[in-house]
Structure formats: C-alpha cells, structure tokens
N, C-alpha and C positions, 0 to 999 in steps of 0.2 A: 347603743343601749344606755339608758339613763343610769345615774348612780343608784337610784332606788331599785331599778330592775336588776342591776348587777348584784346588789346585796341580796335581794330576794332569791335570785337564781342560785347563788352560792349557799345561802341558808337552807334552801329547799333540799339540797343534797348532803348537807352536813349532818353528821350523827349528833345525838345529844352529847353535850360536852361538859356538863356540870351535873353529874348524876343523870337524872332523866330530863333535865332542863336543857333546852336549846338556847344558847347564848350568842348574841351578836354584840361585838364590842366595836364602837366607832371612835377612833382616836385621831389625833393630829394636833397641831398647834392652834392657839387662839385665833378665831376669826376664819377658820377653814371651812366652816359649815356643818360641824358635828351636831349641833343642837337641831338644826333644821332637818338634816338627814335622819337623825335619830327619831324625831317625831314622825316623819314620813314612814320609816321602816316599822316602828311600833304600831302605827295605825294600820298599815297595809298587811302586816304579819299577825295582827291581833295579839300583840305582846305587851307585857308590862315594861315600862320605861323607867330607868334610873339615870339621873343626871349627876355626873361627878361634881357639878357646881354646888350641889346640896351637901356634899361630903367634905370638900376642902375645908381645912381648918384655918381660914383666913388667907391673906395674901402671901403668906410664906408656907402654906400647907399643901402644896402640890404633891410632893413625894410621900408625905405622911398619909395622904388619902388612899393610896394604893393598898397598903396593908389593911386599912379599915374596910375597903371594898371586899377584899379577900376574906377577912375574918368575920365580918358581919353579914355579908350577902352571899358571896360565891361558895365559900367552904360549907356553910350550913346547907345551901341548896344541893351541893354535891353529895351530901349525906342524907338527902331526903327530908331535911328539917326546914322549918319555917325560917325565913330570913327577915332582917330588918335593916333599914337605912338610917345610919346615924347622921343627923343633919347638923349644920352649923348656922347659928344665928349671926349673920354678917353685921347687922345693925348693932348688936350688943357685944359682938366679939367673944362669943362663948358657945358651947354646945347647945343645940336646939332640940327640937322634938325628935323622938325615935318614930320612924314610919314603918309599921309592919308590912311585909310583902307577902307573907305566906309562902306558898310553893307554886309559882306560876309555871306553866308548861313552856313558855317562851319569855325570854328576857332580852331587852336591848339596854346596853350600858353605853352612854355617850359622854364624852368629855376627855380632856387631857388626862392621860394615865389609865384610861379604861382597859387597855390591853398590855400594860407594862408588867414585866416580870411574871410573878405567879398568876396575876390576874389573866394574863394572856393564855395561860394553859387551860383555863376554864371556858374559853370562847371558841366555839366551833367555826365562827366566822369572824376574823379579825380584819377590820377595815382601817386603812390609813388615808386620811384626806390631805391632799397637797394643794397649796395655793401660794403664790408669790407673797413674800413678806410684806411688801407695801400694801397690797390689796387686803391681806389679812388684817393688818393694823387699821386700815380705813374702815373695813367692815365692823371690827370689834368696837372701835370708838364710836361709830354711828349707832351701834346697838346699845353700848353701855355708857357712852358719854364721858364727861370729865372725870368721873370717879375712876374709870379704868385708865384714862390717859395718864393720870399720876402714877399708876401702878404698872404700866405696860412693860417698861424695861426690867423691873423687878421680877415680874411673872415670866417674861421671855427668857431671862437668865435661868430660871428654874426649869423651864421646858427644855432648854438646851442641855443642861446637865442631865436631866432625867432621860430624855430620849437618846442622847448620844451614848450614855453609859449602857442603856438597854438595847439599842439597835431596833427599836420598836417598828419603824417603817419597814425594815428588812425582814421582819417576821410576819408581816401582814399577808393575809390571803389575797386581799384586794388593795391596790394602791390606786386611788381615784383622784384625778385632778378636778378641782371645783372651779 
C-alpha cells in the first residue's frame, strides 16, 4: 500500500478530531517527504492544506511555530470558529500576511512540528515519515539549495530537541518509510 493509500485508509475511519474537523498531521524531519505527501493527501481527500513552513518564525522558529498552529488554527477550529494562518515573511524576517482558513471540514497540516505536543491531540491521523539522514539532507538541499545548506545543522538541532522531548514518532498512528 502506498503512503497516500495508508494515510487515506486511516483518515477514512478516524473520527473528527478538532471539533467537527477531520485533521491529518504529517510530521517528520526535513527532507522526509512531508510536503509532497501533504499535497497528495489534501488533493485526494479534498482537504485544506496548511504548511508549517508558512508559520515558522525564521530559522530559529521551529518550537515557537507549534503554539501558533494550536492557538491560531487548531483551537479555533475545535470550537467551531474560523481559523487563520499567521505567516512569516522569510525575505524580510518579520510576520507576513494572515491567511483566513474559515472552517474546513478536512484539514491537512504538514511540516516539522505538525503533530508535536498539543497539536497532536487535534489530529485524528498522525503520520510520521522516516528516511535515512543522508537521504533527507540530499533531498532537502536539492529542493532548497544553498540557502538551506547554510542552515541545515541549525535546523536539525532544533528538530532533535523538539522531537526527542516530545516523542513524536512514538505517538504517530502511522510511521511510514519514504
């Protein structure tokens, strides 16, 4: 069964996890394939897609993005309220536009931290993507180039702290090797 099929099969039987909203969270370390799988799931499942890349507050903003996801997206949806995505303008290094989400019936959140801590409690399907570190780095640098190459170690250290403290992979409904 493909990763897409695995996620859709689990999501089909998962109860709404965020008020009336069905949430799939796709998590894992950089370069594991979260963005690609997130897009596939959102398209096949007719869901709204939120990328954590939009929320991170710069290269040191991984841990701080999780409470933003909870406060601005997941908690309002759990109460039946409209949500909004607070974005970060990476080129200017400051907060960017606020993107209104409304109240979708289905939501896919993809990116590092999508199912960490309280965010994970709102996801009816928590997915952890696994891939060898060397392959992940090769993929990420092929995708993002020299800009990410200079930040790789800095970001990887944040991932290690966040995921180790949280036990994210161990709480996933699905662990998928990519």
